[in-house]
N, C-alpha and C positions, 0 to 999 in steps of 0.2 A: 535666355536659357540661365539655369542655375549656375552660380560660381563654382568652379572646379575645386576651389578651396574649401576645407571644412570649416565650420562656424567657429570662431576663435572666442567667443563670449560664453559665460555661463548661461544656463537655462534662466528663463524669466522669473521663475519662482525663487531663485537665490540671488537675484540682483540686488545691489544694495539700495537702502532708501535714500532718497534725495530731497531737495527742497521741493514743496509742492507747486505745481504749475500755476501760473497766473490765469484767474478767470475774471473777465470784464463783468460790469453790471448787466444782468438780463442773461447771461450764459450760464451753462452747467455742463460739467463733464461726466462722462460715464465710459466704463470700460465693456468691450463687446468682445466675448470668447467665441472664436470661430476655429474650425479645425486648422492647426497648424500656425495660427496668429492670434495676437490679442490686439485690438485697436482701441485707441482712445477716441472718442467722438465728442465734439464740442457742439452744442445745439443752443437755439434760442427759441422761445416761445412765440409763435406767430401772432399776429394782430387779431386774427379769427380763425375758428376751425375750418377745415376743408381746403385750405391753400394747397397748391401743388408743392411736392418736395423739391428740395435742392440740396446739391451735395458739393462741398468746396474741397478741392485737394491741392496742397502745397507743392513748392519746389524744392530743389536740393538744398538741403541744410535748413528748411523751414519747418513751419509746424502749422497746426489749425489756428494758431494765434495771428497767422498773417492775414486772416478773413475777418478779424474783429472789426476793423473799420468799415468794411462794405456790408456784412450781414445785417447791422441794424437798419440801413438805408432800404432793405429789401423785405422788412417785417410784414408789410401789408400786401405783398404779392406773391411771397413764396414761404415755405416752413423750411429754414436754412439748417443744415448741419455741416461740419467741417471735420474732416478726420485726420488723425496723424498718422501717416504711412508707417508701415513696420520700421522700426529702428529709429523712428524720428519723433520729435515732440515728447509725448508720455506714452508712446507706444513701444513695448519692447521688441527685440529683434525677432523675426520669423524663425520659426523652429528649424526650417531647412537652410537658413542663411541666403535665401534667393533674393537678391536685390535688383534683379534685372528689370527691364521696363515690363516685361510679361509677368514677373513675380509680382510687383506692384500692382499692374492692371487685375490680376487675380484677386489681389486683396480688396479692391474696389469692387469687383463683380460679387465676390463673397458677401461683402457687407450689404451690398443693394438687393441680392437675392435672399439673404436671411432676413433683412428687415422689411422686405416686401415694399420698397420705396421706390421701384421703378414702374413706369418711366418718370425720370427725374430730370431737372435741370443741373447739368454738370458744369462747375465752374472750375478752372485750373490755371495754375501759373508754372510756367517754366519746365522743370522735369514732369510735374504734374500734368502739363499740357500734352506731352508724349504719351504719358499713361493713359489718359482718357480718349485721346485719339484713338489708342488700340481698342479700348473698351467700346467705343462707339462703333469702331468698324466691325469688331466680333459680335457685339450684342446690342444691336440697334434698337431691340425692345426695351432696353433698360433707360433709354435716353429720349427726351423731349427736346432739349436744346443744349448746345455747347457755347460756353463762354471761355475763350482762351486768351490769357493775358501772357504775352511774351512765350509763346509755347516753344520748347525745345525741340524744334524739328531739324533735321540734317542741314548743315551748311557747308558748302565746298570751300569757301573762304572764311575760316572763323577769325573773329575779331583779335587782335592781339590781347586785349584786356581780358578775353575769357581764356586764353591759353593756361594759366596758372592754375584755374580751377580743373581744367581737362587733365593737367599733369597728375591729379591725385588718382588718377585710374592706373598709373603706372606702379608696378611692384616696387616697394621700397620708399617711395616718395613721401607717404604719409608719415612713416618713421622719421625720414630725414626732416619733414616739416616740422613735426612735433618737437624733435631736438632743437631745431633752430629758434623755435618760437616759446620755448619753455619758460622763458621770462616775461612773455607778453602778459600783460593784465587782461581781463575780461573786457575792461574798457577800451582798451587799445584794438582789441579784435573787433569788438562792435563798431568802432569808428571805421575800420577798415572795409567791414562788411557794408556798413552804410554807404560810404563813399563809392563802392563798387555797384550797389543794387538802386540807389536813389538817383535820380536826375539832379536833385537839389537837396543834399543832406539837410539843409536848413529848415526843410518841411517837418523834420522829426521833433516832436515837442519834448521839452526835458523830461516830462514825465514818460514818455514813449521811450526815451533813451535810458532811463533808469530801468524801466521794465526789460530792456533788451539786455542790459547788462546783467541784471538778475537771472534773465533766462540763459545767458551764455555761462554764467558761473554754474548754473544747474547742469547744463548740458555736460560741460567739461569734467563733471564728477562721473558721468556715466562710462563704464568701462568699454561700451561699444559704439561710442559717439564717432570716433574717427573711422571705425570699421564700416559703419553704416554709410558714412560719407564716401570713403573709397570705393566699396562695392557698388554703391549707386551710381556713383560718376562711371564707374568701369561698364556697368549696364547700359547707361546712356551712350557712351562711346561705342560699345558694341552694336546697339541699335542703329546708330549712324552708319555702320559700315555694312549693314544687311540690305541687300537689294530684293528685287523679286516681290512676290506677294506679301512678305512679311516687312518690306520697307515701309518706314513710317509715311512717306510721301504717298505710296501707293494706298495705303491705308486710309490716309486723309482723303483721298478720292473716292473711297467707298462709304465714308459717312454720309448718312441720309439726314440727320438732324439739321435744322437750321443753326448756324454758326456765327457767333460774334468774335471777331478777332480784334485784340487790343494790343497795339504796339506802342512803345515809347521812343521818341526822337533821340534820347539820350541814354538808351539802353546800351551798357557796356558788355553783356553777355549774349544777347539774341541780336542779331544785326537788324537794323531798322528796314534795311534792304529787302528783308525777307517778306514783308507785310504784303507786298503785291503777289509774290509767288504763293503764299498761303491763301490769299483771296480768290487765286485761280484754281487752287487745288481742291478746296472745300466747294462741294457742289452748290450749296445754298448758304452763302456767306455774306456777310457785311463787314466793313471794316472801320475801326476807330483808331485814328492815330493822334497820339498826344505828343507834340514837339518837344515839350519840356519834362516829360516823364521818363524815368529809368525803367529798371526791369521789374518793379512791382507797382504797377500803375493803381492796383486795387488798394494799396496802401498810401500812395501818394495822392491820387486823385480819385477817392471812392466815389464822389458824387458824380463825376463824368462816367464811370464805368457803370453805376447804378442807372443813370439816365438812359444810357445806351441799351442796357438789359431790358429796362422798361419799355423802349421802343421795339426791340426784338420780340418781346412777349406780346406786345399789342398787334404787331404784324403777323406774327405766328397765328395768334388767335383769331384774326380776321381771315386768314387764308385757309384755316382748317374747318372742315365740317363741324358744325354743332359748336363751334368755339373752342375745341379741344385740340391741342397740338397734334399733329400726324406722327406717328412712331412707326419704325420698319419693323419687319418679322425677325424674329430670333433666328439666327444663322446656324452655327455649329454648336451653340451651347457653351463653348469654352473659348478662353483666349489662347489663341495658338502660340506655341513656341517658336521664337526666332531660332534659326539654325545656327550651331555652334560657330564662333569665329575663334580660330586658332591664334590670329594675331594679338587680339586684345585679352583673350583668355577671359572674356566676361561672361 
């Protein structure tokens, strides 16, 4: 549901200019203007024309850059794009200030509908996993397959290491945190994020670390950075507390698309123990577990994720009539609102 708080950032057309976003070799960025939102989309030229589309959706605090290691490994099987969710990466905040799971899901649906790229292979990590689960449940016509890397689905017993991130949802915590960490450098912040998200931070190359520091410096100059983080965290917490047909586990059970689930054994944010529950929840699922990976396996072990997706693609083509992946019928045409939750205020 939309946040009850009014947007606290200026409109996109008066936001300050900051350092340009990093673009890897073979990538290009473009802005897509849609009703209520402007999305930055990162894309790669496919190896040949006619390949099926793929869309990659990042997690909390991430951006489309999180997929730059994986996308080149799939150039010969899909036409890859990755978007920056509203308020993240190079996308400005949504006009209505809605950072709920439903708000982000609507942004994905609007883009796919406007681009005519459905049905598509959807890839997602963490928060993005919750977002595209909702998309796939409400709009099966848009989805060929799902590849979910450490999807942020509700856990009863959250890991201790995930608690500080969840606390960002509480009113006043962001203000307190920014005050406490005012003297932290971008390099210190990146080291902290890397230690939290990677199973082995040593796998980050020196160039990758420098790029991450530059990106952190850029984001910290954005007046809406912490607001987007807090509201998106609140939206995720709110989605965790919703039951019934709007509950994320119930929606996972309604997903028709073949689903690849990827979990890391050293994930400090999404419990490794959730892998088997997720495998049972999604109707047509297969599971890849990487014991040494952390929360962002597509960045740590992109080759393993790419291989598993290729196997999913081959199996899907073999079982579908005429070699085309089977897709479901469009349901209600919209992504449902989750009911209001007065406790979280999300």
